[in-house]
N, C-alpha and C positions, 0 to 999 in steps of 0.2 A: 761630269755627268756619267751615269752608268752606261756601259757598253750595250747592255741588253735593252734598257728602257730609257729613252731620252727624256729629259725634263724640259718643259716649256713654260711660258708665262702668259697669262691673260690679264690685261690691264684695262680698266674702265676710265682711265684718266680722271681719278677722283679729285674733286674740288673740295678743299678743306675749309673749315670755318675760318673766317678772317682773310680768305684768299679768293681770287677770281680765276677765270679760265686761263688767263695769260700765265699766271704763276703755275697753274696745274700743268700746262703744256711744257713749260721749261723743266719741271720736275719729271714729267713723263719721259722726256728725251734723256734726262740724266739716268733714270732707271733703266731704260732700254740699252743705253750704252754700257751701263754696269752689268746688266744681264748678259750682254754679248761677251764682255771680258770674263765673266764667270763661267761661260761655256754653255749657256742654255741653247736649245735647239731652235725654238720659235718665239716670236713676240707678237701676240695677237691682241686686237682691240675689238670691243663689242659695241654694236649699235644700240643706243638707248636715247629716248627723247623726253623732254620736259621734266628732267630730274635735276634739281639744284646741285646735287653732289656728284654728278657724272658728266664729264665733258666730252665724251666720245660720240656725240650725235653725228658729226660729219666724219664718219669712220674712214672712208676712202682718203680724205684729205690728211687725216692723222697718220694713216699707214704710209703715205708718201713722205710725210714729215719724219717719221721714225726710220724708214728705209734710207732716207737721205742722210740721216745722222749716224748711221751704223754702216758697217762694212760687209758683213757676211751672214749675220743671223737672218733666218727667214722671218718675214713680217707678213701679217695677214689679218683676216677678220674672223672673229669668234663670237658672233658672226654678223654678217649682213642679213637683215630681216627681209628676205626676198619679196614677200607680198607687199612691202612698202614701196617697191621699185619696179620699173619695167625691166625685164631681163636684158634687153638690148643696152640700156644705160649702164647696168652693172658690168656687162661684157666689155663695153667701151672703157669704163673706169679702170677695171682690172687689167684690160689689155694695155692701157696707158701705163699703169704701174709696172706691169711685167716688161714693157718696152724700156722703161726708165731704169729698172732694177732687175735685169734678167736672171732667172733662176732662183729668185728669192721670195716670190709672192705666193701666198696661199689665199684661197677664197672659201671661207666657211660660211654656210648658209643655214639660216633658221627660218621658221615659219610663224613665230610669235610676233606681235606688233612691237615689242620692246618698249611699251608704254601703256597708258590707259586708253580706253575706247574713245574718249573725246579727242585726245591727241591723235589717235590713229585716224580719225575722220579728217582732222586737219592735215594729215599727211596724204590725203586723198586715197587712203586705203579702202579697198572694196571689202566691206565687212559682211557682205552677203555671199561671198564666194563659197564654193564647195570644197570638200577635201581633195578633189582632183585638181584644183587650180595649182597648188604647190608642186605636185609631181610634174605637171605639164610645164610649169615655169622653169623647173630645174632642168628638164630635158631641153627646153628651148635655149636656155643659157648655155648648156654644154654644146649645143649645136653651133652657137655663134663662135665658139673657140675652135671648132673643127674646120678643116679645109674640105667642106662638104661640097655637094653639087652646087653649081652656080645659083645664086639667089639674088633677088632684087634688093634684099635687105642684108647687109653685112656689118659686122662690128669692125670698125676701123678707128684705132687699132684693136686687135683682139683675135681676128680670124687667123687660125694656124698657130697660135701661141699656146705654149704649154703652161696653163694656169691650173694647178691642182685644185679640184673642187672637193670640199668636205661637206657632209651633212651633220648638223648639230641637233641635239634633242634633249628634252627634259621629260619626255613621255615615251610611248611605244611606237607612235606613228612614224617618226623619222628613222627609227631603228630598222623597221621593216623596209622602208623605202631605200635607205642606204644599202641594205643587204641586196635588195632586188636590182639596184643599179650598179652594184659592185664598186661602191665608193667608200672611202675611209669615214669613220663615224666617231664623233666626239660627244660624250654625255656630260650634262651639266650637273654632276652630283654635288657641286659646291653649293647649290641652292635647291635642288630637287632630288633628294636622295631616295625617295620612296620607290621609284621605278628602276633604279640603277641596274640591279642584277637581272631583272626581267628583260630590260631593254638590251643588255649585252647578249643575253641568251637568244633573243629574237633576231638580233642583227647577225649573229654567227650562224644561226640555223637557216636564215633566209638568204645568206650570202651567195651570190653568183659571180664567178670570176668575170673580169672585164678587161678592156685594154688599159685600164688604170691600175687594177689590183688583181693579183692571182689568188690572194687569200685575204681573209678579214683583217682589218687594222683598226684597233680601238684606242682612242685617247680618252682618259677620264679626267674630269676636272675636280679640283678640291681647293679649299682655302687653306693656306699655310701661313703660319706666323712663327718665325724663328727669332730667338733672342739668346743672350748669354746666360740667362737663368730661367728656370721654369716660371718663377714669379713674374719676371718682366714679360715673358711671352704671353702669359695669361692676361696680364694687365693690358698689353697692346691689343690683344684680341677683343677686348671689350668695345673698342670702336666699331668693329664689325657687328657685334651683338646689338649695340645701340642702334646702328643703322637698320638692322633687321626689325627691331621693335618699332622704329619709326615708320617703316614701310607698312607694317601691319596696322598701324594707327592711321594710315593714309597721309603721313607726313613725308615730304621729300626734301629733307634737309641736307646741307653739306656735311661731309664726314666730320664727326665730332672727336674731340680728344678722349683718351681713355678715362674711365671712371673707376673709382676705388672699389665700389661694391655694385656689381651688375644686378644683384638680387634686390637691392634697394631702388634701382631705377625702374624696374618693371614688375608687373603682377606675376603671380605664380603661373597663371594660365599663359601669359606671354612668354615667360621663361621656358615653359615646357615646349611651346611652339618653336621658339628659337633653337632650343637644344635639338629638336627633331630636324629642323631645316639645316642646321650646321653640324649634323652628327658625324659627317665625314671630314670636318675641319681637323687639321693636324697642327698642333700647337706645342712648342717646346724648344729644347736645345738641340745641338747637332746630334747628340747621343740619342735622345728620346725620339726625335724626328726620324732618325735612321730606322729605328724599330717600328714606328708608326707607318712610315712609308712602305717598308718591307711587308708588313701585314696587309696594307691596303692593296698593294700590287699583287700579292699572293691571292687575295680574295677575288679580285677582278680579272686577273690574268691580262692586264692592260699592256698594250704595246708602247704606250707613251703616257706620261703624266703632264697635265697642264695645271698650273697653280695660280690662283689669284692671291695677291698680296695687298690687302687693303688696310693700311696702317696710317695713323694720323701724322706721325713725324717722318719727314723724308729721310733723315739719317738712319732711323730705325728701319725704314723700308729697305734701304740699301744693305744694311746689315742683315736683314732677314733673307734677302736674295743670296747673300754670301753664305749664310748658314745653310740654306737649302742646297746650294751647290756643294757645300762640304758634306752634307748628308748623302747626296748622290755619289760623291767620290768614295765615301765610306761603304756604301752599298756595293760599289764596283770592287773594292778591295775584298769585301766579304765573299762576293761571288767568285773572285779569282782564287781565294784560299779554298773555298768549297770545291771548286773544279779540280784543284791540284790534289785535294785529299781523296777524291773519288778514284 
């Protein structure tokens, strides 16, 4: 990984066509272990519900599974959709995880449902809540981790534990809130590119130092597909393009194998929408990914990069992680050479 910009992984525990969650979780563990060997900084999982191709609904359970299967990589949520849960329950869950795996657990929080409105109601989510509910819930959750004044309600385990809290966003709301609370911020540019630069600007301008951070810390998300040839990388990427088209059509299918011609699979309108949604996707070989990542980091001035790797074939997924790690090492070498020449 680069010295200046750590690389991390966001995994949705994808369930592939022809497989069930059991196989997906075995493959998830294998990817996390390989990511640790490759030197990645964090391995995060995201909460989603009622989606045939995503197995990470019980996010806290899978975080424990991955933390137990690895040795030192940080493991966490990217994120827990806090309005789906009572803050006390999340404090207890992540207090438990931090007690089991000290110094390795991150808690990233989002405010979206992570599903459709019907499923959100089934989760007992309050759909009538105001914009102020989420900030209050974040502060309440933070307070459960603090050794604050004696209270009749305490998170056990949780109180007094150092669980880093992040805010995640795909619009401008959480960017402003993260800045005001002095929390690290992660933006989901892998599926919501439109607000990326505005969100980062708002976060940095609104940032107030806190007991957690003295200065802003930004992590940007992007989809990355690496392969040994440009052609192979582009073909592997079509699985993600197909999944995006299916979501636009209201279909929640398992992740599909690559297609030979993505333009034949979808309409021109769908293709344009997918191209916009995935415009920050980085696809290619070690050499081309190195250039693409360098440009992306220069544009965003990000402190950390988190990549989703949604590929149908497990062996190709592992190879993609290896190629991404090699691109990070190439960037490190370039930075060292540049510093020596100055």
